[in-house]
Gaussian input, Z-matrix of N, CA and C with variables (Angstrom, degrees):
# hf/3-21g

backbone

0 1
 N
 C     1     B1
 C     2     B2     1     A1
 N     3     B3     2     A2     1     D1
 C     4     B4     3     A3     2     D2
 C     5     B5     4     A4     3     D3
 N     6     B6     5     A5     4     D4
 C     7     B7     6     A6     5     D5
 C     8     B8     7     A7     6     D6
 N     9     B9     8     A8     7     D7
 C    10    B10     9     A9     8     D8
 C    11    B11    10    A10     9     D9
 N    12    B12    11    A11    10    D10
 C    13    B13    12    A12    11    D11
 C    14    B14    13    A13    12    D12
 N    15    B15    14    A14    13    D13
 C    16    B16    15    A15    14    D14
 C    17    B17    16    A16    15    D15
 N    18    B18    17    A17    16    D16
 C    19    B19    18    A18    17    D17
 C    20    B20    19    A19    18    D18
 N    21    B21    20    A20    19    D19
 C    22    B22    21    A21    20    D20
 C    23    B23    22    A22    21    D21
 N    24    B24    23    A23    22    D22
 C    25    B25    24    A24    23    D23
 C    26    B26    25    A25    24    D24
 N    27    B27    26    A26    25    D25
 C    28    B28    27    A27    26    D26
 C    29    B29    28    A28    27    D27
 N    30    B30    29    A29    28    D28
 C    31    B31    30    A30    29    D29
 C    32    B32    31    A31    30    D30
 N    33    B33    32    A32    31    D31
 C    34    B34    33    A33    32    D32
 C    35    B35    34    A34    33    D33
 N    36    B36    35    A35    34    D34
 C    37    B37    36    A36    35    D35
 C    38    B38    37    A37    36    D36
 N    39    B39    38    A38    37    D37
 C    40    B40    39    A39    38    D38
 C    41    B41    40    A40    39    D39
 N    42    B42    41    A41    40    D40
 C    43    B43    42    A42    41    D41
 C    44    B44    43    A43    42    D42
 N    45    B45    44    A44    43    D43
 C    46    B46    45    A45    44    D44
 C    47    B47    46    A46    45    D45
 N    48    B48    47    A47    46    D46
 C    49    B49    48    A48    47    D47
 C    50    B50    49    A49    48    D48
 N    51    B51    50    A50    49    D49
 C    52    B52    51    A51    50    D50
 C    53    B53    52    A52    51    D51
 N    54    B54    53    A53    52    D52
 C    55    B55    54    A54    53    D53
 C    56    B56    55    A55    54    D54
 N    57    B57    56    A56    55    D55
 C    58    B58    57    A57    56    D56
 C    59    B59    58    A58    57    D57
 N    60    B60    59    A59    58    D58
 C    61    B61    60    A60    59    D59
 C    62    B62    61    A61    60    D60
 N    63    B63    62    A62    61    D61
 C    64    B64    63    A63    62    D62
 C    65    B65    64    A64    63    D63
 N    66    B66    65    A65    64    D64
 C    67    B67    66    A66    65    D65
 C    68    B68    67    A67    66    D66
 N    69    B69    68    A68    67    D67
 C    70    B70    69    A69    68    D68
 C    71    B71    70    A70    69    D69
 N    72    B72    71    A71    70    D70
 C    73    B73    72    A72    71    D71
 C    74    B74    73    A73    72    D72
 N    75    B75    74    A74    73    D73
 C    76    B76    75    A75    74    D74
 C    77    B77    76    A76    75    D75
 N    78    B78    77    A77    76    D76
 C    79    B79    78    A78    77    D77
 C    80    B80    79    A79    78    D78
 N    81    B81    80    A80    79    D79
 C    82    B82    81    A81    80    D80
 C    83    B83    82    A82    81    D81
 N    84    B84    83    A83    82    D82
 C    85    B85    84    A84    83    D83
 C    86    B86    85    A85    84    D84
 N    87    B87    86    A86    85    D85
 C    88    B88    87    A87    86    D86
 C    89    B89    88    A88    87    D87
 N    90    B90    89    A89    88    D88
 C    91    B91    90    A90    89    D89
 C    92    B92    91    A91    90    D90
 N    93    B93    92    A92    91    D91
 C    94    B94    93    A93    92    D92
 C    95    B95    94    A94    93    D93
 N    96    B96    95    A95    94    D94
 C    97    B97    96    A96    95    D95
 C    98    B98    97    A97    96    D96
 N    99    B99    98    A98    97    D97
 C   100   B100    99    A99    98    D98
 C   101   B101   100   A100    99    D99
 N   102   B102   101   A101   100   D100
 C   103   B103   102   A102   101   D101
 C   104   B104   103   A103   102   D102
 N   105   B105   104   A104   103   D103
 C   106   B106   105   A105   104   D104
 C   107   B107   106   A106   105   D105
 N   108   B108   107   A107   106   D106
 C   109   B109   108   A108   107   D107
 C   110   B110   109   A109   108   D108
 N   111   B111   110   A110   109   D109
 C   112   B112   111   A111   110   D110
 C   113   B113   112   A112   111   D111
 N   114   B114   113   A113   112   D112
 C   115   B115   114   A114   113   D113
 C   116   B116   115   A115   114   D114
 N   117   B117   116   A116   115   D115
 C   118   B118   117   A117   116   D116
 C   119   B119   118   A118   117   D117
 N   120   B120   119   A119   118   D118
 C   121   B121   120   A120   119   D119
 C   122   B122   121   A121   120   D120
 N   123   B123   122   A122   121   D121
 C   124   B124   123   A123   122   D122
 C   125   B125   124   A124   123   D123
 N   126   B126   125   A125   124   D124
 C   127   B127   126   A126   125   D125
 C   128   B128   127   A127   126   D126
 N   129   B129   128   A128   127   D127
 C   130   B130   129   A129   128   D128
 C   131   B131   130   A130   129   D129
 N   132   B132   131   A131   130   D130
 C   133   B133   132   A132   131   D131
 C   134   B134   133   A133   132   D132
 N   135   B135   134   A134   133   D133
 C   136   B136   135   A135   134   D134
 C   137   B137   136   A136   135   D135
 N   138   B138   137   A137   136   D136
 C   139   B139   138   A138   137   D137
 C   140   B140   139   A139   138   D138
 N   141   B141   140   A140   139   D139
 C   142   B142   141   A141   140   D140
 C   143   B143   142   A142   141   D141
 N   144   B144   143   A143   142   D142
 C   145   B145   144   A144   143   D143
 C   146   B146   145   A145   144   D144
 N   147   B147   146   A146   145   D145
 C   148   B148   147   A147   146   D146
 C   149   B149   148   A148   147   D147
 N   150   B150   149   A149   148   D148
 C   151   B151   150   A150   149   D149
 C   152   B152   151   A151   150   D150
 N   153   B153   152   A152   151   D151
 C   154   B154   153   A153   152   D152
 C   155   B155   154   A154   153   D153
 N   156   B156   155   A155   154   D154
 C   157   B157   156   A156   155   D155
 C   158   B158   157   A157   156   D156
 N   159   B159   158   A158   157   D157
 C   160   B160   159   A159   158   D158
 C   161   B161   160   A160   159   D159
 N   162   B162   161   A161   160   D160
 C   163   B163   162   A162   161   D161
 C   164   B164   163   A163   162   D162
 N   165   B165   164   A164   163   D163
 C   166   B166   165   A165   164   D164
 C   167   B167   166   A166   165   D165
 N   168   B168   167   A167   166   D166
 C   169   B169   168   A168   167   D167
 C   170   B170   169   A169   168   D168
 N   171   B171   170   A170   169   D169
 C   172   B172   171   A171   170   D170
 C   173   B173   172   A172   171   D171
 N   174   B174   173   A173   172   D172
 C   175   B175   174   A174   173   D173
 C   176   B176   175   A175   174   D174
 N   177   B177   176   A176   175   D175
 C   178   B178   177   A177   176   D176
 C   179   B179   178   A178   177   D177
 N   180   B180   179   A179   178   D178
 C   181   B181   180   A180   179   D179
 C   182   B182   181   A181   180   D180
 N   183   B183   182   A182   181   D181
 C   184   B184   183   A183   182   D182
 C   185   B185   184   A184   183   D183
 N   186   B186   185   A185   184   D184
 C   187   B187   186   A186   185   D185
 C   188   B188   187   A187   186   D186
 N   189   B189   188   A188   187   D187
 C   190   B190   189   A189   188   D188
 C   191   B191   190   A190   189   D189
 N   192   B192   191   A191   190   D190
 C   193   B193   192   A192   191   D191
 C   194   B194   193   A193   192   D192
 N   195   B195   194   A194   193   D193
 C   196   B196   195   A195   194   D194
 C   197   B197   196   A196   195   D195
 N   198   B198   197   A197   196   D196
 C   199   B199   198   A198   197   D197
 C   200   B200   199   A199   198   D198

   B1=1.4455
   B2=1.5305
   B3=1.3001
   B4=1.4616
   B5=1.5238
   B6=1.3070
   B7=1.4595
   B8=1.5227
   B9=1.3223
   B10=1.4619
   B11=1.5291
   B12=1.3416
   B13=1.4593
   B14=1.5324
   B15=1.3279
   B16=1.4583
   B17=1.5288
   B18=1.3415
   B19=1.4670
   B20=1.5270
   B21=1.3301
   B22=1.4568
   B23=1.5140
   B24=1.3426
   B25=1.4631
   B26=1.5204
   B27=1.3387
   B28=1.4553
   B29=1.5202
   B30=1.3174
   B31=1.4570
   B32=1.5232
   B33=1.3304
   B34=1.4587
   B35=1.5245
   B36=1.3405
   B37=1.4693
   B38=1.5305
   B39=1.3241
   B40=1.4669
   B41=1.5232
   B42=1.3038
   B43=1.4626
   B44=1.5314
   B45=1.3353
   B46=1.4645
   B47=1.5237
   B48=1.3243
   B49=1.4594
   B50=1.5246
   B51=1.3312
   B52=1.4643
   B53=1.5267
   B54=1.3389
   B55=1.4633
   B56=1.5351
   B57=1.3143
   B58=1.4653
   B59=1.5310
   B60=1.3258
   B61=1.4628
   B62=1.5282
   B63=1.3211
   B64=1.4646
   B65=1.5216
   B66=1.3213
   B67=1.4715
   B68=1.5267
   B69=1.3213
   B70=1.4645
   B71=1.5290
   B72=1.3317
   B73=1.4612
   B74=1.5309
   B75=1.3275
   B76=1.4627
   B77=1.5223
   B78=1.3206
   B79=1.4690
   B80=1.5252
   B81=1.3327
   B82=1.4701
   B83=1.5223
   B84=1.3148
   B85=1.4707
   B86=1.5247
   B87=1.3269
   B88=1.4596
   B89=1.5198
   B90=1.3272
   B91=1.4584
   B92=1.5174
   B93=1.3344
   B94=1.4590
   B95=1.5293
   B96=1.3066
   B97=1.4631
   B98=1.5236
   B99=1.3231
   B100=1.4595
   B101=1.5317
   B102=1.3328
   B103=1.4654
   B104=1.5282
   B105=1.3273
   B106=1.4630
   B107=1.5239
   B108=1.3141
   B109=1.4616
   B110=1.5266
   B111=1.3318
   B112=1.4645
   B113=1.5298
   B114=1.3314
   B115=1.4672
   B116=1.5291
   B117=1.3237
   B118=1.4658
   B119=1.5274
   B120=1.3120
   B121=1.4676
   B122=1.5254
   B123=1.3185
   B124=1.4643
   B125=1.5272
   B126=1.3095
   B127=1.4654
   B128=1.5266
   B129=1.3101
   B130=1.4656
   B131=1.5275
   B132=1.3319
   B133=1.4610
   B134=1.5275
   B135=1.3190
   B136=1.4690
   B137=1.5271
   B138=1.3138
   B139=1.4633
   B140=1.5251
   B141=1.3319
   B142=1.4656
   B143=1.5233
   B144=1.3045
   B145=1.4587
   B146=1.5268
   B147=1.3163
   B148=1.4626
   B149=1.5242
   B150=1.3263
   B151=1.4672
   B152=1.5226
   B153=1.3266
   B154=1.4564
   B155=1.5169
   B156=1.3320
   B157=1.4675
   B158=1.5257
   B159=1.3401
   B160=1.4625
   B161=1.5244
   B162=1.3259
   B163=1.4661
   B164=1.5243
   B165=1.3254
   B166=1.4694
   B167=1.5282
   B168=1.3263
   B169=1.4678
   B170=1.5302
   B171=1.3210
   B172=1.4669
   B173=1.5221
   B174=1.3397
   B175=1.4708
   B176=1.5200
   B177=1.3346
   B178=1.4641
   B179=1.5301
   B180=1.3242
   B181=1.4664
   B182=1.5264
   B183=1.3148
   B184=1.4642
   B185=1.5286
   B186=1.3317
   B187=1.4635
   B188=1.5253
   B189=1.3333
   B190=1.4559
   B191=1.5145
   B192=1.3315
   B193=1.4662
   B194=1.5220
   B195=1.3084
   B196=1.4601
   B197=1.5135
   B198=1.3223
   B199=1.4689
   B200=1.4986
   A1=107.97
   A2=115.53
   A3=122.85
   A4=108.27
   A5=116.64
   A6=121.40
   A7=108.64
   A8=116.39
   A9=121.42
   A10=109.00
   A11=117.99
   A12=120.15
   A13=113.26
   A14=116.72
   A15=119.90
   A16=112.23
   A17=116.74
   A18=119.77
   A19=113.95
   A20=117.25
   A21=120.80
   A22=114.85
   A23=117.60
   A24=120.95
   A25=109.77
   A26=115.90
   A27=120.42
   A28=108.20
   A29=116.17
   A30=121.05
   A31=109.35
   A32=115.85
   A33=122.06
   A34=107.48
   A35=118.20
   A36=120.29
   A37=110.84
   A38=116.91
   A39=121.81
   A40=112.62
   A41=116.64
   A42=120.94
   A43=111.73
   A44=117.52
   A45=120.51
   A46=112.52
   A47=117.26
   A48=121.27
   A49=113.00
   A50=118.40
   A51=120.78
   A52=109.83
   A53=117.33
   A54=120.39
   A55=114.06
   A56=117.49
   A57=120.23
   A58=112.64
   A59=116.77
   A60=120.56
   A61=112.57
   A62=117.25
   A63=120.49
   A64=111.85
   A65=117.16
   A66=119.23
   A67=110.99
   A68=117.33
   A69=120.06
   A70=111.28
   A71=116.90
   A72=120.03
   A73=110.44
   A74=116.50
   A75=120.83
   A76=110.56
   A77=117.32
   A78=121.34
   A79=110.28
   A80=116.36
   A81=121.51
   A82=110.63
   A83=116.46
   A84=119.93
   A85=111.65
   A86=116.05
   A87=120.81
   A88=113.16
   A89=116.76
   A90=120.22
   A91=116.29
   A92=117.85
   A93=118.87
   A94=109.69
   A95=115.74
   A96=120.89
   A97=110.20
   A98=115.62
   A99=120.78
   A100=111.70
   A101=117.67
   A102=119.96
   A103=111.95
   A104=117.41
   A105=120.74
   A106=111.27
   A107=117.03
   A108=121.41
   A109=110.69
   A110=117.10
   A111=122.44
   A112=110.52
   A113=119.32
   A114=119.83
   A115=112.49
   A116=116.63
   A117=120.90
   A118=112.44
   A119=117.76
   A120=121.75
   A121=110.31
   A122=115.59
   A123=119.86
   A124=108.95
   A125=116.15
   A126=119.24
   A127=110.43
   A128=116.95
   A129=121.01
   A130=110.62
   A131=117.16
   A132=120.32
   A133=111.25
   A134=116.73
   A135=119.91
   A136=110.79
   A137=117.13
   A138=120.79
   A139=110.86
   A140=117.05
   A141=120.02
   A142=110.41
   A143=116.89
   A144=120.80
   A145=110.82
   A146=116.83
   A147=120.63
   A148=112.76
   A149=117.44
   A150=120.50
   A151=114.48
   A152=117.02
   A153=120.75
   A154=113.94
   A155=117.89
   A156=120.38
   A157=108.49
   A158=115.76
   A159=120.63
   A160=117.02
   A161=119.16
   A162=118.63
   A163=111.54
   A164=115.19
   A165=120.27
   A166=110.52
   A167=116.57
   A168=120.84
   A169=110.06
   A170=116.55
   A171=119.88
   A172=111.34
   A173=117.53
   A174=119.44
   A175=110.37
   A176=116.46
   A177=120.19
   A178=111.10
   A179=116.44
   A180=120.28
   A181=110.69
   A182=116.52
   A183=122.28
   A184=111.25
   A185=115.74
   A186=120.64
   A187=112.89
   A188=116.33
   A189=119.91
   A190=113.31
   A191=117.09
   A192=121.15
   A193=109.84
   A194=115.27
   A195=120.41
   A196=109.78
   A197=115.07
   A198=119.59
   A199=111.38
   D1=135.56
   D2=179.43
   D3=-124.56
   D4=145.24
   D5=176.41
   D6=-110.78
   D7=124.29
   D8=179.19
   D9=-64.60
   D10=126.95
   D11=179.87
   D12=-70.90
   D13=-13.55
   D14=-179.49
   D15=-90.02
   D16=-52.45
   D17=-173.89
   D18=-107.20
   D19=-12.90
   D20=179.63
   D21=83.85
   D22=0.49
   D23=179.45
   D24=-67.33
   D25=138.95
   D26=174.43
   D27=-95.67
   D28=135.32
   D29=-178.65
   D30=-153.35
   D31=166.93
   D32=177.86
   D33=-111.04
   D34=111.40
   D35=178.70
   D36=-60.83
   D37=139.51
   D38=-178.47
   D39=-53.75
   D40=-39.78
   D41=-174.82
   D42=-62.23
   D43=-26.24
   D44=-178.30
   D45=-77.65
   D46=-8.45
   D47=-178.05
   D48=-85.66
   D49=-6.81
   D50=-178.68
   D51=-73.44
   D52=145.24
   D53=-176.26
   D54=-63.02
   D55=-24.51
   D56=-178.70
   D57=-102.11
   D58=19.38
   D59=-176.35
   D60=-57.92
   D61=-46.41
   D62=-175.33
   D63=-60.58
   D64=-45.33
   D65=-179.59
   D66=-68.57
   D67=-37.60
   D68=178.45
   D69=-68.81
   D70=-37.99
   D71=177.98
   D72=-62.02
   D73=-38.58
   D74=177.45
   D75=-62.08
   D76=-41.97
   D77=177.93
   D78=-63.05
   D79=-44.34
   D80=-179.48
   D81=-64.05
   D82=-47.55
   D83=179.53
   D84=-67.64
   D85=-20.16
   D86=176.76
   D87=-79.70
   D88=-3.56
   D89=174.54
   D90=117.87
   D91=-4.43
   D92=177.76
   D93=-74.80
   D94=148.81
   D95=179.59
   D96=-67.20
   D97=137.69
   D98=-176.46
   D99=-59.53
   D100=-35.99
   D101=-179.70
   D102=-71.06
   D103=-21.24
   D104=175.97
   D105=-84.74
   D106=-31.98
   D107=179.22
   D108=-75.27
   D109=-40.58
   D110=-179.53
   D111=-122.02
   D112=66.82
   D113=-179.30
   D114=-67.05
   D115=-22.95
   D116=-178.58
   D117=-81.16
   D118=-14.37
   D119=-178.93
   D120=-80.20
   D121=151.79
   D122=175.75
   D123=-75.66
   D124=162.34
   D125=177.43
   D126=-61.74
   D127=-33.76
   D128=178.78
   D129=-65.45
   D130=-43.45
   D131=178.55
   D132=-62.09
   D133=-42.44
   D134=179.29
   D135=-67.20
   D136=-39.16
   D137=179.37
   D138=-65.41
   D139=-39.39
   D140=177.01
   D141=-59.74
   D142=-41.81
   D143=-179.67
   D144=-64.59
   D145=-40.10
   D146=-178.00
   D147=-73.69
   D148=-41.75
   D149=-171.52
   D150=-104.86
   D151=-28.44
   D152=-175.94
   D153=85.00
   D154=-4.75
   D155=-179.62
   D156=-70.39
   D157=130.09
   D158=-165.26
   D159=-87.43
   D160=-23.16
   D161=-171.94
   D162=-155.66
   D163=168.36
   D164=175.44
   D165=-60.96
   D166=-39.03
   D167=179.17
   D168=-59.15
   D169=-45.68
   D170=179.51
   D171=-67.42
   D172=-36.55
   D173=176.28
   D174=-60.64
   D175=-45.67
   D176=179.90
   D177=-60.62
   D178=-43.93
   D179=178.75
   D180=-65.48
   D181=-43.71
   D182=-178.18
   D183=-62.02
   D184=-40.48
   D185=-178.33
   D186=-87.10
   D187=-7.74
   D188=-179.98
   D189=76.46
   D190=25.42
   D191=179.69
   D192=-71.12
   D193=138.80
   D194=178.30
   D195=-94.14
   D196=147.59
   D197=178.66
   D198=-85.12

């Protein structure tokens, strides 16, 4: 479970649902680049794992983007 730092919503990032998540997370936390550990993941999935921000709406609010 992850909590979005922008809106406070709790959610489960898609990338954490893979059966090999724990071993890959260990590799990533050990210093390997996230794009090398999860090459099959989208950039959005990897960014969610790194930042915890849950959606495009929250990214826009977080960055102060105007509509």
